[in-house]
Legacy VTK file of the C-alpha trace (Angstrom):
# vtk DataFile Version 3.0
C-alpha trace
ASCII
DATASET POLYDATA
POINTS 511 float
43.352 -5.875 28.270
41.465 -8.512 26.924
38.295 -6.665 25.448
35.182 -8.446 26.314
33.121 -10.360 24.177
28.883 -11.060 24.285
28.057 -14.489 24.671
26.388 -15.816 21.501
22.674 -16.069 22.289
21.414 -19.538 21.786
18.915 -20.431 19.678
15.706 -22.473 20.930
16.808 -25.633 19.002
20.841 -25.617 21.116
18.927 -24.693 24.106
16.680 -27.787 24.111
19.857 -29.695 23.110
21.978 -28.777 26.061
18.796 -29.969 28.310
18.276 -33.054 26.546
21.329 -34.773 24.614
23.925 -33.463 26.086
22.601 -33.833 29.794
22.777 -38.099 28.634
25.798 -40.137 29.078
26.654 -43.539 28.496
26.782 -45.986 31.602
29.800 -47.319 32.324
29.297 -49.965 35.126
25.675 -51.460 34.737
23.987 -52.307 31.611
21.150 -50.252 29.839
18.895 -53.632 30.475
19.694 -53.303 34.361
19.089 -49.417 34.394
16.021 -49.736 32.102
14.286 -53.031 33.038
10.831 -52.179 32.127
11.735 -50.619 28.238
11.590 -54.219 27.184
9.656 -56.202 28.553
6.476 -55.096 26.546
7.523 -56.319 23.573
8.340 -52.120 21.863
11.803 -52.440 19.828
13.574 -49.051 20.033
16.501 -48.856 18.078
17.602 -45.077 18.119
15.548 -42.802 21.459
17.338 -39.648 19.650
15.051 -40.138 16.718
12.313 -39.043 19.322
11.908 -35.070 18.984
9.661 -32.747 21.092
7.783 -30.918 18.692
7.771 -27.979 21.168
11.265 -28.692 22.547
10.454 -26.229 25.563
13.744 -25.441 28.320
13.153 -25.436 31.684
13.523 -21.520 31.771
10.709 -21.251 29.453
8.435 -23.878 30.898
8.560 -21.678 34.426
8.340 -18.358 32.332
4.549 -19.768 31.223
3.802 -21.624 33.805
4.010 -18.544 36.304
2.170 -16.507 34.221
-0.503 -18.899 34.234
-0.649 -18.911 37.957
-0.447 -15.501 38.227
-3.554 -15.148 36.057
-5.291 -17.969 37.682
-5.589 -17.174 41.147
-6.039 -13.252 40.601
-9.192 -14.603 39.076
-10.381 -17.092 41.475
-9.776 -14.597 44.307
-11.941 -12.220 43.100
-14.820 -14.912 42.574
-14.141 -15.798 45.645
-14.868 -12.226 47.335
-17.942 -11.340 44.742
-20.143 -14.487 45.601
-19.358 -15.945 42.246
-21.094 -18.911 43.045
-24.261 -17.171 43.167
-23.764 -16.630 39.586
-24.334 -20.084 38.110
-27.348 -20.732 36.366
-28.801 -23.301 38.899
-27.578 -25.632 41.785
-28.369 -28.481 39.134
-25.283 -27.471 37.292
-23.222 -28.343 40.252
-24.299 -31.616 39.771
-21.854 -32.028 36.738
-19.008 -30.359 38.653
-19.191 -32.434 42.008
-18.483 -35.268 39.514
-15.784 -33.462 37.776
-13.976 -33.250 41.175
-14.690 -36.894 42.570
-13.152 -38.766 38.761
-11.276 -36.322 36.919
-8.876 -34.568 39.052
-8.217 -37.629 40.987
-7.038 -38.865 37.547
-4.796 -35.552 36.833
-3.075 -36.596 40.102
-2.846 -40.351 39.055
-1.134 -39.103 35.417
1.190 -37.463 37.479
2.346 -40.058 39.802
2.157 -41.843 36.102
4.460 -39.560 34.087
6.720 -39.407 37.084
7.397 -42.895 36.900
7.758 -43.609 33.419
10.078 -40.671 33.441
12.242 -42.531 35.066
11.694 -45.944 33.195
12.181 -44.629 29.185
15.456 -44.331 28.741
15.355 -41.641 26.177
16.458 -38.327 27.733
14.134 -36.512 25.691
11.240 -38.863 26.571
12.024 -38.179 30.326
12.793 -34.353 30.091
8.789 -34.328 28.679
7.436 -36.697 31.180
9.132 -34.884 34.403
7.316 -31.602 32.594
3.945 -33.552 31.790
4.366 -34.854 35.208
4.463 -31.196 36.848
1.529 -30.046 34.557
-0.852 -32.818 35.623
-0.095 -32.210 39.470
-0.959 -28.547 38.339
-4.195 -29.082 37.409
-5.379 -31.033 39.954
-4.367 -28.683 42.279
-5.699 -25.593 40.276
-8.728 -27.796 40.039
-9.425 -28.309 43.667
-8.394 -24.779 44.896
-11.073 -23.790 42.262
-14.161 -26.031 43.221
-13.419 -25.345 46.951
-15.244 -22.488 47.219
-18.493 -24.392 46.680
-17.943 -26.485 49.076
-18.685 -23.403 51.365
-21.755 -23.212 50.300
-23.107 -26.459 49.032
-23.207 -30.171 49.730
-21.714 -33.404 48.280
-17.911 -32.013 47.652
-16.675 -32.916 50.707
-14.187 -36.058 51.271
-13.648 -36.163 47.413
-10.558 -38.150 47.932
-12.806 -40.663 50.081
-15.415 -40.745 47.535
-13.206 -41.750 44.629
-12.175 -44.892 46.354
-15.440 -46.059 47.727
-18.561 -44.980 45.739
-19.410 -46.692 43.169
-19.225 -44.579 40.152
-16.136 -43.007 40.988
-14.452 -47.193 40.622
-15.047 -46.063 36.625
-12.054 -43.504 36.789
-10.076 -44.954 39.227
-9.769 -48.337 37.292
-8.880 -46.820 34.250
-5.880 -45.044 36.150
-4.774 -48.082 38.081
-5.072 -49.862 34.812
-2.695 -47.655 33.404
-0.462 -46.884 36.092
-0.063 -50.939 36.881
1.167 -50.989 32.956
4.330 -50.766 31.162
5.533 -47.528 30.372
4.762 -47.731 26.681
1.337 -48.697 27.435
0.659 -46.010 29.797
1.628 -43.222 27.376
-0.642 -44.832 24.790
-3.293 -44.919 27.969
-2.562 -41.583 28.860
-1.487 -39.843 25.671
-4.088 -41.340 23.251
-6.806 -41.886 25.522
-7.065 -39.390 27.989
-5.247 -36.617 26.592
-6.530 -36.991 23.160
-9.871 -39.394 23.448
-10.960 -37.519 26.597
-9.586 -34.434 26.749
-10.899 -32.759 23.915
-15.034 -34.325 24.528
-14.352 -33.368 28.009
-12.438 -29.941 28.216
-13.155 -28.151 25.314
-17.688 -29.008 25.478
-17.696 -29.089 29.257
-15.534 -25.758 29.529
-17.971 -23.861 27.384
-21.149 -25.506 29.385
-18.996 -24.255 32.558
-18.693 -20.395 30.570
-22.801 -20.595 29.576
-23.602 -21.400 32.831
-21.301 -18.601 34.764
-18.999 -20.968 36.261
-16.166 -18.270 36.069
-13.585 -21.083 38.349
-14.521 -23.905 36.474
-13.572 -21.433 33.249
-10.871 -20.120 34.172
-8.550 -23.716 35.439
-9.810 -24.993 31.992
-8.064 -22.114 30.012
-5.457 -22.534 32.026
-4.472 -25.955 31.725
-6.120 -26.287 28.188
-2.531 -24.796 26.271
-0.842 -27.428 28.613
-3.212 -30.199 27.055
-3.001 -29.530 23.824
1.168 -29.955 24.707
0.018 -33.210 25.693
-2.263 -34.311 23.117
1.080 -33.895 20.633
3.154 -35.519 22.873
0.894 -38.744 23.248
0.442 -38.725 19.297
4.588 -38.021 18.716
5.291 -41.101 21.069
2.738 -43.206 19.245
4.662 -42.443 16.150
8.078 -42.754 16.788
7.315 -46.635 18.074
5.663 -47.569 14.899
8.870 -45.917 12.822
11.269 -47.554 15.069
10.324 -51.061 13.941
7.713 -52.821 12.269
7.386 -55.262 14.766
5.794 -52.637 16.944
2.641 -52.885 14.571
0.376 -54.982 16.743
1.466 -54.037 19.952
0.126 -50.635 19.454
-2.830 -51.260 17.544
-3.841 -54.259 20.361
-2.990 -50.696 22.867
-5.001 -48.507 20.686
-8.245 -51.031 20.720
-7.877 -51.415 24.408
-7.733 -48.303 25.242
-9.872 -46.681 23.000
-13.134 -48.728 24.839
-11.658 -48.030 27.787
-11.803 -44.654 27.561
-15.538 -44.278 25.647
-16.652 -46.401 29.121
-15.411 -43.606 31.375
-16.743 -41.014 28.346
-20.137 -42.212 29.376
-20.099 -40.072 32.850
-19.181 -37.213 30.630
-22.234 -37.650 28.386
-24.500 -37.263 31.236
-23.020 -34.083 32.036
-23.518 -32.699 28.767
-27.291 -33.648 28.160
-28.950 -33.768 31.486
-26.727 -31.618 34.026
-25.934 -28.587 32.687
-29.232 -26.271 32.707
-28.077 -24.085 29.982
-26.607 -26.780 27.449
-24.317 -26.006 24.792
-24.229 -29.055 22.208
-25.146 -32.133 22.822
-23.380 -35.997 22.994
-24.031 -36.727 19.950
-23.084 -33.449 18.614
-20.150 -33.513 20.635
-18.821 -37.069 19.841
-19.487 -36.146 15.712
-17.199 -33.302 15.895
-13.938 -34.196 18.877
-15.166 -37.878 18.236
-15.205 -38.876 14.554
-13.809 -35.881 12.790
-11.075 -35.657 14.985
-11.000 -39.086 15.563
-11.283 -39.815 11.712
-8.487 -37.972 10.334
-5.956 -39.251 13.220
-6.881 -42.834 11.871
-6.637 -41.924 8.294
-2.760 -39.989 9.516
-1.902 -42.953 11.238
-2.677 -45.153 8.486
0.017 -45.108 6.504
1.692 -46.973 9.791
-0.637 -49.467 8.836
-3.224 -48.460 11.849
-6.981 -49.111 11.715
-10.044 -47.042 13.319
-9.889 -49.380 17.080
-12.961 -52.090 17.584
-15.711 -50.932 18.369
-15.076 -47.381 16.692
-18.689 -48.095 15.020
-19.987 -49.562 18.071
-19.073 -45.895 19.346
-21.067 -44.458 16.846
-24.201 -46.078 16.772
-24.262 -45.433 21.074
-23.706 -41.794 20.888
-27.732 -41.896 20.596
-27.804 -44.566 23.797
-24.921 -44.161 26.472
-25.913 -40.717 28.031
-29.929 -41.351 28.447
-28.992 -45.194 29.638
-26.791 -44.402 32.418
-28.627 -41.103 33.876
-31.606 -43.205 34.372
-29.033 -45.726 36.000
-28.139 -42.577 38.182
-31.299 -41.860 38.930
-33.119 -45.095 39.970
-29.647 -45.219 42.421
-29.241 -41.968 43.655
-29.545 -42.736 47.304
-25.702 -44.114 46.573
-24.393 -41.133 44.719
-22.891 -38.106 46.029
-25.251 -35.636 44.383
-28.837 -34.820 43.256
-30.502 -36.293 40.684
-34.062 -35.198 38.917
-36.182 -35.994 36.289
-35.933 -33.874 32.961
-38.288 -31.121 33.243
-40.683 -30.863 29.965
-38.340 -28.531 28.401
-35.385 -30.656 29.136
-36.662 -33.517 27.335
-37.713 -31.394 24.285
-34.082 -30.013 23.838
-32.982 -34.024 24.005
-35.892 -35.058 21.595
-34.349 -32.165 19.139
-31.064 -33.811 19.511
-31.647 -36.909 19.219
-34.854 -37.123 17.148
-34.834 -41.149 16.224
-34.131 -42.465 19.231
-35.090 -40.222 22.612
-39.044 -40.105 21.887
-38.751 -43.688 20.821
-36.610 -45.224 23.923
-35.944 -42.821 26.662
-39.362 -40.195 26.993
-41.707 -43.010 28.584
-39.634 -44.275 30.950
-38.582 -40.570 32.370
-42.716 -39.934 32.425
-43.297 -43.360 33.776
-40.563 -42.118 36.200
-42.268 -38.982 36.467
-45.989 -40.642 36.876
-44.229 -42.521 40.170
-43.075 -39.419 41.215
-46.248 -37.680 41.308
-48.082 -40.400 43.184
-45.634 -40.074 46.117
-43.949 -43.514 45.100
-40.310 -42.399 43.542
-38.556 -45.035 42.482
-35.641 -46.463 43.892
-33.923 -49.311 42.869
-32.382 -50.917 45.917
-30.848 -53.699 44.113
-27.230 -53.549 43.523
-25.873 -53.040 40.217
-23.717 -55.299 38.318
-20.575 -54.401 37.911
-18.511 -55.026 34.351
-15.592 -56.584 35.736
-13.262 -54.661 33.355
-14.272 -51.548 33.085
-16.406 -51.087 36.620
-19.573 -49.976 34.620
-22.806 -50.552 35.892
-24.284 -53.096 32.746
-26.733 -50.562 32.030
-26.050 -50.291 28.390
-27.956 -51.857 25.779
-26.727 -55.008 22.896
-25.802 -53.181 19.569
-28.000 -53.096 16.878
-30.612 -53.516 20.061
-31.607 -50.560 22.089
-34.076 -52.594 23.661
-31.828 -55.388 25.382
-29.633 -55.140 28.217
-26.087 -56.237 27.294
-24.303 -58.899 29.239
-21.960 -61.561 28.889
-20.869 -63.514 31.522
-17.528 -66.140 31.755
-15.992 -68.878 34.042
-12.303 -68.608 34.432
-10.543 -70.442 36.655
-13.653 -71.615 38.747
-15.065 -67.826 39.527
-17.877 -66.518 36.883
-16.929 -63.392 35.878
-19.583 -60.154 34.391
-18.884 -57.519 31.752
-21.080 -55.336 29.905
-19.926 -55.863 26.254
-18.076 -57.913 24.198
-15.201 -55.631 23.925
-14.384 -55.570 27.836
-14.630 -59.490 27.679
-12.047 -59.079 25.275
-9.836 -56.936 27.340
-10.246 -59.619 30.715
-8.957 -62.394 28.528
-6.539 -61.181 27.156
-5.015 -59.961 30.686
-7.187 -61.873 32.986
-4.587 -62.144 36.005
-4.858 -58.491 35.991
-9.094 -57.718 36.045
-9.619 -60.823 37.878
-8.494 -58.844 40.782
-10.104 -55.900 40.319
-11.592 -54.191 43.504
-15.654 -53.871 43.167
-17.422 -52.016 45.169
-20.639 -53.671 44.828
-18.825 -56.892 45.989
-17.174 -55.496 48.678
-20.552 -54.805 50.054
-21.861 -58.272 49.694
-18.929 -59.177 52.075
-19.482 -56.620 54.588
-22.908 -55.161 55.152
-24.199 -57.935 56.191
-22.226 -57.651 59.505
-22.001 -53.786 59.521
-25.423 -52.571 59.165
-26.231 -52.535 55.950
-26.605 -49.963 53.550
-26.877 -47.277 56.383
-23.472 -48.353 57.270
-21.789 -48.153 53.786
-22.847 -44.912 53.195
-20.942 -43.996 56.493
-18.235 -45.536 55.625
-18.272 -43.896 51.996
-18.793 -40.277 53.890
-22.412 -39.715 52.624
-25.431 -38.079 54.372
-28.893 -39.426 52.928
-30.838 -36.908 51.770
-28.177 -34.464 52.031
-25.779 -34.710 49.872
-28.025 -36.829 47.531
-31.595 -38.060 46.385
-33.983 -35.387 44.313
-32.921 -32.326 43.554
-36.068 -30.541 44.108
-36.975 -29.391 47.586
-33.280 -30.246 48.674
-30.872 -28.046 50.449
-29.019 -27.065 47.341
-31.250 -25.667 45.824
-33.152 -23.611 49.175
-30.135 -22.527 49.534
-29.089 -21.210 46.391
-32.605 -19.659 45.928
-32.222 -18.044 48.953
-28.746 -16.293 48.677
-29.678 -15.647 44.917
-32.575 -13.695 45.959
-30.764 -11.954 49.136
-27.907 -10.677 46.390
-30.700 -9.886 44.321
-32.572 -7.753 47.277
-29.105 -5.879 48.666
-28.353 -4.747 45.105
-31.861 -3.133 44.567
-31.266 -1.753 47.631
-28.232 -0.380 47.025
-29.441 0.820 43.774
LINES 1 512
511 0 1 2 3 4 5 6 7 8 9 10 11 12 13 14 15 16 17 18 19 20 21 22 23 24 25 26 27 28 29 30 31 32 33 34 35 36 37 38 39 40 41 42 43 44 45 46 47 48 49 50 51 52 53 54 55 56 57 58 59 60 61 62 63 64 65 66 67 68 69 70 71 72 73 74 75 76 77 78 79 80 81 82 83 84 85 86 87 88 89 90 91 92 93 94 95 96 97 98 99 100 101 102 103 104 105 106 107 108 109 110 111 112 113 114 115 116 117 118 119 120 121 122 123 124 125 126 127 128 129 130 131 132 133 134 135 136 137 138 139 140 141 142 143 144 145 146 147 148 149 150 151 152 153 154 155 156 157 158 159 160 161 162 163 164 165 166 167 168 169 170 171 172 173 174 175 176 177 178 179 180 181 182 183 184 185 186 187 188 189 190 191 192 193 194 195 196 197 198 199 200 201 202 203 204 205 206 207 208 209 210 211 212 213 214 215 216 217 218 219 220 221 222 223 224 225 226 227 228 229 230 231 232 233 234 235 236 237 238 239 240 241 242 243 244 245 246 247 248 249 250 251 252 253 254 255 256 257 258 259 260 261 262 263 264 265 266 267 268 269 270 271 272 273 274 275 276 277 278 279 280 281 282 283 284 285 286 287 288 289 290 291 292 293 294 295 296 297 298 299 300 301 302 303 304 305 306 307 308 309 310 311 312 313 314 315 316 317 318 319 320 321 322 323 324 325 326 327 328 329 330 331 332 333 334 335 336 337 338 339 340 341 342 343 344 345 346 347 348 349 350 351 352 353 354 355 356 357 358 359 360 361 362 363 364 365 366 367 368 369 370 371 372 373 374 375 376 377 378 379 380 381 382 383 384 385 386 387 388 389 390 391 392 393 394 395 396 397 398 399 400 401 402 403 404 405 406 407 408 409 410 411 412 413 414 415 416 417 418 419 420 421 422 423 424 425 426 427 428 429 430 431 432 433 434 435 436 437 438 439 440 441 442 443 444 445 446 447 448 449 450 451 452 453 454 455 456 457 458 459 460 461 462 463 464 465 466 467 468 469 470 471 472 473 474 475 476 477 478 479 480 481 482 483 484 485 486 487 488 489 490 491 492 493 494 495 496 497 498 499 500 501 502 503 504 505 506 507 508 509 510
């Protein structure tokens, strides 16, 4: 009789090797070039895919265990939030403006990242990268789902949360994140890794999830805090994987250096323009603020980013173009874009307002060298117009940058009193840009960006024959004055106050 022998328990390294390297094989009747055509055309040279290592060495059984635990905790908290009218615990209905932008701009971006990683998991030859990309694709679609589920409760009570996927595709300010991900997903697999692994995960995640989720907690929004914490451990892994892929490309061949540097230049600037949406959330849309955009950029941008580029300097990487301009712009971009949101509020799916004296005093303290000099006078002038019964609305349509698709509301480097605008002719057509960097990005790939779908251009093509601005709002799915306009006196403000008072009265009666 044979004696039963317990099989030796495999260690993490052995289990990870079985999942990755031992599942790979050499093709016999097709060449590597035929199977993985997109691994070569960008010019990146990889000599040994086995040199790439996942620092986490996650296996599928461990992955599902961790994710399953997070799902159970997440939905338990969300259910409690719904059952206990958690939407009344927020500081003020103005806060929901930030959540609306998050749902329209960031959540669809998570889904786009899921699709992108699912694609490049097939296009990259390395077995380790294939497994890591598939896990990240699952992460990203889970993030999109949990965000939609958490925020859906607000849709029952407040305006502007409906049809967010349609608004993402049609409304003007959402074309900024849409163009960012369309650009990344139409690039090759290596550039996609830089676009999402570096720009979205490293630059954007730190400046969005950490300060914004802290702001959500401070403003009583436990639904948003819950999906933020549920995603944060994934985001930390994504940042590390993105940086490992950058280092892997740089270590494989010196010819990769100029290609990677050009991508870092491009995607840093594209990410910065996308982050301007986040800057308005932090400085203007949180009734209870945690930190200013300037403070967040100092901490998560300059300190963390500076440490990253010092680490990459040994490979020959320098800070990206626009790094110094970003440091200067941190004092301006939130104010400039929020002034734009206010004057075009009739074309948004959220309410806007003029900052109160208390808000402006806070902004003055956080921006002592710029706010009182350049921006308080503008807000005071807009307040005077509103008090006189003629609130300012700019019925002229904004000129959009062909590359980042932001309105040209930002100013010249070194001169915050002059709008930055560039124009060039290409193949008989005129194109406008919000900065030298966006113009340079266009010139490097004009065939891509000259095809950009711009909301304002589309409006001019269709509005005269379809009923003007009213037809456009119906096409977007907006109800004027209900989904947008001035917050003060709005249905959202009135509903929140009424429900809040009713809850307080019921609690007092029960007590």
